[in-house]
N, C-alpha and C positions, 0 to 999 in steps of 0.2 A: 557043219564045218567045225573042225577042231582048231585050237590055238596053241602056239608053242608054249610049253611049260618049262619053268614056272612063270606064271603071269600074275602080277599083283594088280587087282582091279578095285577101284573105289566107285560105288554107285550111290549117289545121293538120291533121296526119295526112293530107296530100294526096298521098302517094306510092304508095298502093295502095288497093284496095277502093273503098268508097263515097267516100272523100275524093278519090281520084284521078279518079273519074268526075265528081264535082262540079267539080273544077278544070278538067277537059277541057271540060265543058259551058259553063262561064263563058268559057273562052278561045275556044271555037267560036262563042260569041255576041258576040265582040268585046271581052271583058274583058282586062285586063292582070292576070295572076294570079301571086301568090307562093304556092307550095305547099311545105309543110315536112314533113320526115320525121325520125324520132328519131335515125337513124344515117346516116353518110355512105354506107354500102352501099345503104341504101334510096333515098337521093337519087340515087345514080349509076344504079341500075336504072331508076328512074322517068325520069330524063333520057334514057336510051337508048331507052325504049319508048313514051313519051307523044307525041312530036312527030308521029308519023305519023297521029294521030287528030285533029289540030287544024287546022281550016280557016282560021280567022282568029284575031287576038289572039295573046297570048303566055303561056307559063307559064315562070316561073323557079323552080327548085327549090333549097331551102336546108335545111341541117341545123338542127333545133331540138328540144331536149328540154324539154317543157313543165313538167317538174319543176324546171327551172333558171330562177329568176326573173331573174337577171342576163342570161342569154342572151335571154330574151324582151324585156327592156328594150332590149338592143342591137338586136335585129332590128326591133322596132316603131319604135325611134328612127331607123332608117335610112330609113324611109318618109316621103315628103312629103305623101302623101294616102292615105286609106283610105275606101272606100265600103261595103265588105261584109266582114264577118268570119264565116267558117264554121269552127266548132270540131268537128273530127272526130278529133283525136288521142285515142287510148284504148288500153287493154290489158285482157286477161282472163287469169286463171291457172286453168286447168282441173285436174281430177284431185284435187279437195279441197284444193288448196294455199291457197285463199283463207281457209280456216279457221285458218291460221297468222296470228296478229296482225301479224307483220312484213309478210307478203305482202298482207294485207288493207289495211294502211296504205299500201303502195306503190300498190295499185290505186286507192284513194281519192285519193291525191296526184296521180296522172296524170290520172284521168278527171274528177275534180271540182275539186280545187284548181288543177290545171293550166289548166282552162278558165277559172276565175276570174282567174288571173294574166294570161292573154292578154286577157280582156275588159277588165280594169282598165287594162292597159297601152295598149290600143287606144282607150279611151273618148275621150280628147281629140281624136284624129283623126276618130273617128266623129261626135262632136258637131259638129265643123267642117263635115263633109259631110252631116250629118243622115242618117247611114247606117243599116245594118241588120246585126243579128247573127242567125245561125242556129246553134243548138247541137244536138248529136246526143245524144238520149235513147235509149230502147229500149223494146221491149215489157216488159222486166223492170222498167222504171220503175213499171209498174202491177201486174205479177204477182208480182214477187220470184222467187227461185230457191233451192232447197235445195242446189244444186251450186256456185254462184258468188256467195256472199253479199257479197263486196266489190264485184264488178261491179254487182250489183243495187242495193246501197246507194248506190253512186256515181251510178247512172243515176236513181234516185229523187231524189237531191239535185240532179241537173241540171234536173229539172222545176221544183223550187222556186227554184233559182237563176235560171232563165229568167224565171219570173214576178216574182221580186223585182227583177231588173235592169230588166225592162220597166216596173215601177212607178217605180223610182228614176231612170231615165234618159229616161222618156217626155217630160219637159219640155224635154229637150235635142234632141228630134227623133229620138232613137235608138230604133228598133224592135227588140225582142228576142223571137224565137220559137224553137221547137225542133221537130225531127222525131223521131218514134219509129219507126225502121225495124223491120220484121218480120224474117222469116227470109230474109236476103239472102246469096247465095253470094259469100263473100269469103275471103281467107286466114284471117280470124278464125273463120269458121264451117266451114271445110273439114273439120275432124275430124267434125262432125255430118253433113255431106254424104256423107262416106265410110262412115258407119255406116248401112247400108241400112234397119235397123229405125227409127232415129230420123228419117232422111230421109223415109221413106214415111209415117210417122205425122204429120209436119209437113204434108206435102202433103195428107193425108186431112182434116186439120182446116181447111185454108185454103180459103175459099170459091172463090177464083180458081184453085185447083187446081195450084199450082206454087210453087216457091221464087222469090223475087225476084232480080233482077239489080241491080248497082249503078246501072245506067242508069235503073232504075225510080224512083230516089230524086231524080234531078237536077231533074226538072221542078218538083217541089214546092219545092225550094230556090230556083230561079229565080223562081218565083211569089212566094214570101215576101219576096224581095229586090227585087221590081219595084214600079213605081208602082201596079199593080193591087191591091197589098196594103198601100197606104199607111196604111190605118186598121186594120190588124191587128197586134196586139202581145200578147205574153204567152200565145200559144196553143201547144199541143203537138199536132202533127199526125201521127197514125199513118199510116205508109206500109207496109202489112203484108198486102195482099191480102185483108183481112177477118179475119185470124187472131184478132184481139182480140175480135171480136164472135161468133165461132163457138162 
């Protein structure tokens, strides 16, 4: 699917995994993409590896910590146009660490509060272009988890934030939707991929019979940001190979 050009796209968490795949797909479709990563090291790695996969368009990588409101204001303030915002920045703390209230708060601040900060900062530009937002939810938005309560709570919040902003900003022409990816092979899920028992159990439950790839998510994002979806807002679209219905 191609997108009308020029399209100015901001992808937070766009230096690896799903976020990087989305940034590359928009660039390959002719978009002008700004992709952010939390650290300068992440940005530098992405800069060196991403260019070989881009046929047209451009990606510019910048450092951004979504827990820093001032940094978000500066970055968004540097833009003269914004058509699409994709919120992929996020974190997870495995091994029971999210039961520590301090860690729990940090996860919420990055995954949910950080998303809200970026959305609010971007709203004037998106209203001007009658643009689109796609937030990243999760299967755990629906299921919850006994292992990562902070991550699950934050992703549950993403669903209601998405619906709330769709209601609040629909009159401005801003559409707000979310994806709920399933088990996708990324740096975030690599510990589970490396655990044969967990990996195989996930495959056994997934009707399509495999783990997802970051590229499996990108088509859904382009669709939700395209004219074909101009009457769709406030939805949460699972991209999970059928895991949620099994």
